[in-house]
N, C-alpha and C positions, 0 to 999 in steps of 0.2 A: 071536586067536593072534599070538604074538610074531614080529615081523619083524626080519630082518636088514637094515640100512640102511647105505649109503654116502652121505655127505653132503658137499656141497661149497658152500662160502661164504666169501668172502674177508674179511668183517668178523668179527674174533675174537669180538666182544661178541654179534652175531647168531648166530655159529656155536655158541658155548657154550650159548646160550639154546635152540637148536633141539635140540641134544644132550641137554640137561636134559630138555626136554618129552618127547622121544621115549623117553629111558630111564624117566621118571616114568609113562609109559603102558605100560611093560612090553617095549619093543622094544630091540633090541640096535644100537648103532651101530658097526659094525665099523671105520669110518674116518671121520674128519671132517677135510677137507682145504681148502685155501685157494687152490687154483688149478686151471685145467682139465687141465693135464697129469697132475697128481696125482690127479684125479678119474678118468681114464682108468685110470692105473695100479691104483688101489684096486679099482675095479670089476672088473677083470680078475683081480685077485689074490683077491679075497673072494667073487665071484659073489653079490652080495645079493639079496634079495627084492625091493628097489626102490632106485633112485638118486634122490635129491633133490638138485637143484642151483640155484643162483643163475644167472641169464643172464650178468650182466656180472661178470667177474673176469679176473685175470691169465692168461695172460702179457701179452695185448693190450689188457686192460681194455675190451673190446668185448663181443660176443656169445659170448665163448669157452666159457662153461659150456653155452649151448645147443648149439653146435656138437660139444662133447664128448659131450653127450647123445645127439644124433643119430648120432655115429659109433659109440657104444656100441650104440645100438639097431639100427643096421645090421649090426653084428657078431652081435647077439644079439636077434632080433626079439621074443623072449619076454621081454625085460627090461623091466618097468614103470619109467616115468620120470615124476617130478614136477618141474616147473620153476617157479621163483620169480622173480618180476619186480618191479622198483620201480615201473613205469609200464605203462600199457596200450601194448602195440605189437601191432597186429594181425598184423604179418608174423610175429612169434615164435609166436603162436598158430597161424597157418596152417602154418608149418613142422613144428610138433609135430603137428598133425592129418594132415600128408602122410607121417607115419611109418607110417600104416596101423593096423589094428585087430588085430594079432596078440596084442597084450597092453595093460595099462593105460597111459593117458597123462593128464597134467594140467598145468594152467597156472593158477597162483595169483599174485595181487598179493601183495607182502609185507604190506600192511596186514590182510590176511586171516589172517596168521600170528599176530597179536596175539590173535585169537580162538582160543585154544588148541585147544579141542574141534573146532572147524571144521578146523583145520589137520590134527590126528591122524586125523579122520575121512576128509579127502581122501587122506592117505597110505594108510590102510587100503583105501579104495575103489580106488585106482589099483593098489595091489598086488594087488587081487583081480580086476583086469582091467577096470575100469571107465574112463570117460573123464570126467574132472572139469575144467570151465573155469569161472573166476571169474565171478560174476554180472555184474560190471561190464564184463567184456570181452563177455559174451553180449549185454548191453543194446546196446553199441556195434556188434556184429555186425548185431544186429536193426535198429538204426537205419539201417545202411547200405543195407539191402535193402528199400525200402518197397513197390515195386510188387507183388511175389508176396504180401507180407503183407497187402496191402489185401484179400485174399480171406478173411482170417481174422477171426473175430469178437474182441472184447476177451478173453473168456475163453480163447479158443484161444491168443492171444498170451501170456497167463499160463502156460498148460500148456507151449506151446513153450518159453518160458524156462526153466522148471523141468526141462523134458527135457534141454535143452542143458547144465544143470548137473549132469546124471548122476542126476537123481532117478528112481527107479522110480515106476511108476502108483500104488503104494500109498502111497508118501511124498509123491506130488503130491496125493493125495485128502486125506491128512491136513493138508497146507499150506494148501489151498484150503477145506477143511471141506465137502467134497462126497463122494459115494460113489465108490468104485473104478470101479464099472460107468460112472458118467458120465465119468470120466476116460478110460477105455477108449474110449468114443464120440467124446470130443474128440480123443485122439491119432489114431484112424482118421481122422477128418476132416481134421485137419491134414495128415497124410502124404498123404491124396487130393488135397488142394488144392495142395499144393507138390509133387505128382507124385513122391512117393518111395515106395518099397516097404518093407513090413514084412518083416524076415529073422529075427525071433525072438530077436535078440541086442541088449540094451539099448544097449551102448556103440558098437555098429555103427550103430544108429538115430540117436544123438547125432552121430556122425561125419558121417552122410550129410546130416542136417540142418544142421549148422554148415558143412559143405563147400558145400551149396547156398547158404546166406546169405552167405558171403564170396566167392562166384564173382563 
């Protein structure tokens, strides 16, 4: 289904490229802006299906884009937000996850944008309410917390990483070439070992896992 997108990126070349990709895949870009203040204004005006924003942009050339996204999400908890970053910064991912799970949220490295299909898939997933975190960020989060993860088998670690990327059990099964029933058993074991509860909503499960790992 076509989405209405508000995009913020201060590099004109990157901004035009992202607009072209989104349009090519059938989405409407209601506004493409180059600073955080314009992002907030455009989102309020157009009420998009999703906001896609870079972290660093004017006016302060710091984490203005991230702070604008957080402000917009606080105004409208149902607004899906996908944030792009040049580098892995765990605090950025943490701030996004702290937005809660009322709607979709995503954190991707800009290198991932070059894989056009992955980027567009992430936009679609986040707009649909999923949580999507860049695999490199997931791996770094996993490496930070070794103690509780020692309880997990190597296969369970693989499943956990894919869970944290926002994969459904069926998708994990295809990725690992195992049955969905086997994945269900692994997920149950992971959540039990990490003392997490199943609540029936995939993105809430991912948020719980990532929140535990980054604590």
